[in-house]
C-alpha positions as CSV (number, residue, x, y, z in Angstrom):
1,M,0.0,0.1,0.0
2,A,1.7,3.1,-1.2
3,G,-0.3,6.0,0.1
4,C,-2.0,8.7,-1.8
5,G,-1.5,10.0,-5.4
6,G,-1.6,7.1,-7.6
7,K,-0.4,3.3,-7.4
8,D,3.0,4.2,-6.3
9,G,2.8,8.0,-6.1
10,L,5.7,9.5,-4.4
11,Y,7.8,6.3,-4.8
12,A,7.1,6.5,-8.6
13,V,8.3,10.1,-8.7
14,L,11.7,8.9,-7.3
15,G,11.6,5.8,-9.4
16,V,12.0,3.5,-6.2
17,S,9.8,0.7,-4.8
18,S,7.8,1.2,-1.6
19,D,10.2,-1.2,0.3
20,C,13.4,0.8,-0.7
21,S,16.0,1.3,2.0
22,D,17.1,4.7,3.2
23,A,20.3,4.5,1.3
24,E,18.3,3.6,-2.0
25,L,15.9,6.4,-1.5
26,R,18.9,9.1,-1.0
27,S,20.6,7.8,-4.0
28,A,17.7,8.0,-6.3
29,Y,16.9,11.4,-5.0
30,R,20.4,12.7,-5.6
31,K,20.4,11.2,-9.2
32,L,17.2,12.9,-10.1
33,A,17.9,16.2,-8.3
34,M,21.1,16.4,-10.3
35,K,19.3,15.5,-13.6
36,W,16.4,17.9,-13.2
37,H,18.0,20.8,-11.4
38,P,16.9,23.9,-13.3
39,D,20.5,25.3,-13.3
40,K,21.5,22.1,-15.2
41,C,19.0,21.9,-17.8
42,G,20.0,24.7,-20.2
43,S,17.5,27.3,-21.6
44,G,15.1,24.9,-23.4
45,G,13.1,23.5,-20.5
46,V,13.7,25.6,-17.4
47,E,10.0,25.7,-16.4
48,A,9.5,22.0,-17.0
49,A,12.7,21.2,-15.0
50,K,11.6,23.5,-12.2
51,A,8.3,21.7,-12.0
52,R,9.8,18.3,-12.1
53,F,12.6,19.2,-9.5
54,H,9.8,20.5,-7.0
55,K,7.9,17.2,-7.4
56,I,11.2,15.4,-6.7
57,Q,12.0,17.5,-3.8
58,A,8.5,17.1,-2.4
59,A,8.5,13.3,-2.7
60,Y,11.9,13.1,-0.9
61,A,10.7,15.4,1.8
62,V,7.9,13.0,2.7
63,L,9.7,9.7,2.1
64,S,13.0,10.6,3.9
65,D,11.2,11.5,7.1
66,P,10.3,8.2,8.9
67,N,7.1,9.6,10.6
68,K,5.7,11.1,7.3
69,R,6.7,8.0,5.3
70,I,4.7,5.8,7.7
71,L,1.7,8.1,7.3
72,Y,2.0,8.1,3.6
73,D,2.3,4.3,3.4
74,V,-0.8,3.8,5.3
75,G,-2.7,6.4,3.2
76,A,-3.1,9.0,6.0
77,Y,-0.5,11.5,4.9
78,H,-2.0,14.5,2.9
79,S,0.3,17.4,2.2
80,D,-1.2,20.7,2.6
81,G,1.9,22.6,2.0
82,D,3.0,22.3,5.7
83,D,6.3,20.5,5.9
84,E,6.1,20.3,9.6
85,G,2.4,18.9,10.0
86,A,1.5,15.4,10.4
87,G,4.9,13.9,10.6
88,D,5.7,15.8,13.7
89,I,2.2,14.8,15.3
90,L,3.0,11.3,14.9
91,G,6.5,11.7,16.3
92,D,4.9,13.5,19.4
93,I,2.6,10.8,20.0
94,L,5.3,8.0,19.7
95,E,7.4,10.2,22.1
96,A,4.6,10.4,24.5
97,M,4.0,6.7,24.5
98,N,7.7,6.0,25.3
99,H,7.4,8.2,28.4
100,T,4.0,6.8,29.7
101,P,4.2,4.8,32.8
102,P,3.3,1.1,32.5
103,H,-0.4,0.4,32.4
104,V,-2.0,-0.6,35.7
105,S,-4.1,-3.5,35.0
106,N,-7.5,-4.3,36.6
107,H,-6.6,-7.8,37.9
108,F,-5.2,-9.3,41.0
109,Q,-2.7,-12.1,40.9
110,L,-3.6,-14.7,43.3
111,N,-0.9,-17.0,42.6
112,S,1.3,-17.7,39.6
113,H,-1.4,-19.7,37.8
114,C,-4.5,-17.9,38.8
115,R,-5.7,-14.4,38.1
116,L,-8.9,-12.6,39.1
117,W,-10.2,-10.1,36.7
118,L,-12.4,-7.3,37.8
């Protein structure tokens, strides 16, 4: 499941599979960024190169952030132009879960084999 925007969406923009490693993702981004950088394309297709370069940067911004990538993969990430949005919220939730004291259960242990649930 590869999130929003088509079958593979952002992964297709970068030409990688949805199970690619961070190193593969970074390598694909670098190659495409060098190829489509507006300063590298000459005068013929500057506007097309800018548009393509922007898509490449946007895809990498989501997929290189572990929190945003998780949200994207499950179809819950929707970019609204806010680069600091949902990915940070998920990070805050995960951080809070790591600092939450252990759950107090609602049972009493009578002995090692028998429990009484309330």
